[in-house]
C-alpha positions in Angstrom: -28.5 3.4 -9.9 -27.8 3.7 -6.2 -26.0 6.4 -4.3 -23.0 4.1 -3.3 -22.3 3.1 -6.9 -22.4 6.8 -8.1 -20.2 7.9 -5.2 -17.7 5.1 -5.9 -17.5 6.0 -9.5 -16.9 9.6 -8.8 -14.2 8.8 -6.4 -12.5 6.4 -9.0 -12.7 9.3 -11.5 -11.3 11.7 -9.0 -8.3 9.4 -8.4 -7.7 8.9 -12.1 -8.5 5.2 -11.8 -9.6 3.4 -15.1 -10.3 -0.3 -15.5 -8.3 -0.3 -18.7 -5.1 0.8 -17.0 -5.6 -0.3 -13.4 -2.5 -2.5 -13.4 -0.5 0.7 -14.1 -2.2 2.7 -11.3 0.0 3.8 -8.4 -0.4 1.4 -5.4 -1.1 4.2 -3.1 -4.0 5.3 -5.3 -5.5 2.0 -5.4 -5.1 1.7 -1.5 -6.8 5.0 -1.1 -9.8 3.8 -3.3 -9.9 0.6 -1.3 -10.0 2.4 2.0 -12.8 4.6 0.7 -14.9 1.5 -0.3 -14.3 -0.1 3.1 -15.2 3.2 5.0 -18.3 3.5 3.1 -19.4 -0.1 3.8 -18.6 0.4 7.4 -20.7 3.6 7.4 -23.6 1.6 5.9 -23.3 -1.0 8.5 -22.3 -3.6 6.1 -18.9 -4.3 7.5 -17.6 -4.0 11.0 -15.3 -1.0 11.8 -13.0 0.0 14.4 -14.5 0.7 17.7 -13.9 4.3 18.7 -12.7 5.3 22.2 -15.4 6.9 24.1 -18.1 5.8 21.7 -21.6 6.4 23.1 -22.9 3.2 21.6 -20.8 1.2 24.0 -21.7 0.7 27.6 -20.0 3.0 30.1 -17.5 1.5 32.5 -18.8 0.9 36.1 -15.5 2.5 37.3 -16.6 6.1 36.4 
């Protein structure tokens, strides 16, 4: 089993999420888990993330 699946399962357990009672889970808990999933996918380069101000990966402005 891959690292991402293990990590997400651990996070779901930590948040108290269970597929049998997912419809009863608090919306903020589900949103927290969804944000965790998206953040991990961005970190793996599988989704585009927000560009950070001052990121070294972007070319510097010629005005500096």
